[in-house]
Backbone as CSV, one residue per row, in Angstrom:
resi,resn,N_x,N_y,N_z,CA_x,CA_y,CA_z,C_x,C_y,C_z
1,MET,23.431,155.065,115.515,22.837,154.490,114.319,21.336,154.301,114.578
2,THR,20.557,155.318,114.299,19.127,155.242,114.571,18.287,155.129,113.312
3,HIS,18.882,155.220,112.156,18.137,155.128,110.904,17.782,153.666,110.633
4,THR,16.525,153.406,110.364,16.027,152.045,110.185,16.790,151.276,109.112
5,PHE,17.016,151.898,107.966,17.704,151.230,106.853,19.097,150.755,107.276
6,TYR,19.867,151.648,107.860,21.241,151.307,108.223,21.297,150.354,109.409
7,LEU,20.335,150.444,110.300,20.261,149.492,111.405,20.000,148.087,110.869
8,ARG,19.084,147.958,109.930,18.787,146.652,109.337,19.966,146.127,108.517
9,LEU,20.653,147.025,107.831,21.833,146.628,107.072,22.917,146.099,108.016
10,TYR,23.090,146.757,109.142,24.047,146.310,110.150,23.662,144.930,110.694
11,VAL,22.380,144.755,110.988,21.887,143.476,111.502,22.128,142.370,110.478
12,PHE,21.862,142.653,109.210,22.114,141.683,108.145,23.585,141.281,108.137
13,GLY,24.479,142.247,108.250,25.913,141.962,108.294,26.290,141.089,109.479
14,GLN,25.675,141.331,110.614,25.940,140.516,111.794,25.446,139.087,111.603
15,TYR,24.278,138.931,110.973,23.758,137.591,110.668,24.722,136.837,109.761
16,VAL,25.186,137.501,108.712,26.109,136.870,107.757,27.397,136.464,108.469
17,ARG,27.900,137.339,109.294,29.144,137.049,110.032,28.961,135.856,110.963
18,SER,27.849,135.833,111.680,27.584,134.762,112.638,27.443,133.403,111.948
19,ILE,26.657,133.350,110.886,26.452,132.091,110.164,27.736,131.651,109.473
20,SER,28.509,132.598,108.958,29.789,132.264,108.327,30.712,131.564,109.320
21,ARG,30.735,132.060,110.539,31.580,131.443,111.564,31.078,130.057,111.936
22,LYS,29.759,129.926,112.098,29.179,128.638,112.496,29.380,127.570,111.425
23,GLN,29.163,127.952,110.149,29.258,126.985,109.063,30.661,126.903,108.469
24,LYS,31.553,127.763,108.936,32.935,127.806,108.436,32.987,128.009,106.913
25,ILE,32.106,128.903,106.429,32.061,129.293,105.016,32.069,130.819,104.982
26,ASP,32.879,131.411,104.124,32.906,132.865,103.999,31.781,133.294,103.060
27,LEU,30.577,133.505,103.620,29.400,133.851,102.814,29.578,135.159,102.054
28,LYS,30.286,136.119,102.643,30.383,137.445,102.033,31.144,137.460,100.706
29,LYS,31.905,136.411,100.424,32.635,136.396,99.154,31.736,136.008,97.975
30,TYR,30.493,135.609,98.268,29.576,135.171,97.225,28.533,136.213,96.820
31,PHE,28.531,137.370,97.477,27.542,138.389,97.105,28.061,139.788,97.412
32,THR,27.397,140.775,96.812,27.676,142.183,97.043,26.365,142.871,97.370
33,VAL,26.388,143.748,98.349,25.208,144.530,98.703,25.250,145.810,97.865
34,VAL,24.173,146.080,97.138,24.086,147.258,96.285,23.179,148.274,96.964
35,HIS,23.759,149.400,97.349,23.006,150.469,98.015,21.972,151.037,97.047
36,PRO,20.793,151.423,97.540,19.780,152.019,96.650,20.338,153.220,95.898
37,GLY,19.825,153.450,94.711,20.312,154.529,93.860,19.926,155.910,94.328
38,VAL,19.031,155.993,95.295,18.604,157.285,95.826,19.135,157.438,97.244
39,PRO,19.348,158.667,97.688,19.807,158.854,99.069,18.759,158.358,100.066
40,VAL,19.199,157.685,101.083,18.298,157.188,102.117,18.319,158.204,103.245
41,ILE,17.317,159.089,103.236,17.275,160.172,104.221,16.196,159.913,105.262
42,LYS,14.994,159.690,104.793,13.883,159.447,105.715,13.855,157.976,106.099
43,PRO,13.494,157.694,107.337,13.440,156.285,107.759,12.264,155.545,107.121
44,LYS,12.487,155.011,105.942,11.450,154.266,105.229,11.622,152.778,105.496
45,THR,10.533,152.087,105.699,10.632,150.647,105.900,10.713,149.928,104.559
46,ALA,10.324,150.572,103.463,10.304,149.927,102.154,11.661,149.975,101.448
47,CYS,12.582,150.757,101.947,13.882,150.909,101.292,14.781,149.730,101.652
48,LYS,15.199,148.995,100.615,16.053,147.826,100.823,17.182,147.836,99.799
49,PRO,18.346,147.338,100.182,19.410,147.189,99.191,19.144,145.947,98.340
50,GLU,19.853,145.845,97.253,19.767,144.643,96.428,21.010,143.800,96.681
51,LEU,20.888,142.526,96.405,22.030,141.624,96.525,22.392,141.131,95.134
52,GLU,23.671,141.193,94.806,24.177,140.643,93.551,25.089,139.482,93.898
53,TYR,24.750,138.319,93.366,25.527,137.109,93.659,26.593,136.890,92.597
54,THR,27.692,136.291,92.998,28.759,135.963,92.060,28.327,134.755,91.220
55,ALA,28.993,134.566,90.110,28.649,133.459,89.211,28.944,132.103,89.843
56,ASP,29.920,132.043,90.738,30.285,130.762,91.351,29.587,130.508,92.695
57,CYS,28.539,131.262,92.986,27.818,131.109,94.252,27.021,129.805,94.256
58,PRO,27.290,128.915,95.213,26.531,127.662,95.308,25.065,127.944,95.671
59,PRO,24.145,127.139,95.172,22.716,127.374,95.455,22.376,127.386,96.944
60,HIS,23.033,126.528,97.735,22.708,126.502,99.170,23.161,127.786,99.872
61,VAL,24.246,128.395,99.407,24.714,129.658,99.977,23.720,130.766,99.647
62,LYS,23.235,130.773,98.420,22.247,131.787,98.013,20.984,131.670,98.867
63,THR,20.549,130.462,99.136,19.372,130.244,99.969,19.597,130.769,101.383
64,VAL,20.755,130.475,101.952,21.080,130.932,103.306,21.113,132.456,103.359
65,VAL,21.793,133.089,102.403,21.908,134.548,102.388,20.539,135.182,102.167
66,ASP,19.730,134.628,101.282,18.375,135.157,101.068,17.542,135.090,102.340
67,ASN,17.665,134.008,103.075,16.924,133.878,104.338,17.395,134.907,105.367
68,LEU,18.686,135.124,105.453,19.224,136.119,106.372,18.759,137.513,105.977
69,TYR,18.738,137.773,104.675,18.275,139.070,104.160,16.812,139.301,104.538
70,GLN,15.991,138.280,104.374,14.577,138.402,104.720,14.398,138.641,106.224
71,GLN,15.190,137.959,107.030,15.108,138.146,108.483,15.478,139.572,108.888
72,ALA,16.469,140.126,108.238,16.941,141.464,108.600,16.032,142.571,108.075
73,PHE,15.520,142.424,106.863,14.771,143.507,106.234,13.258,143.335,106.253
74,ASN,12.761,142.211,106.746,11.318,142.017,106.873,10.967,141.545,108.276
75,PRO,11.329,142.333,109.295,11.046,141.864,110.661,9.566,141.927,111.002
């Protein structure tokens, strides 16, 4: 896995998994990762997925996930 986009996506998933275990909250049930509409071929640093939150997502969960997303995709 040497492509920057997919490496960062993997790191984001690991962050979510780690925090979910620590806080004993299943963070992944509150959002969906939306892959970019174009094929990710070249290693671009500007290419990021979007996050879609569920209607019942608590505000503190959204804040935590947004922070993890920023850590993974804006190193």
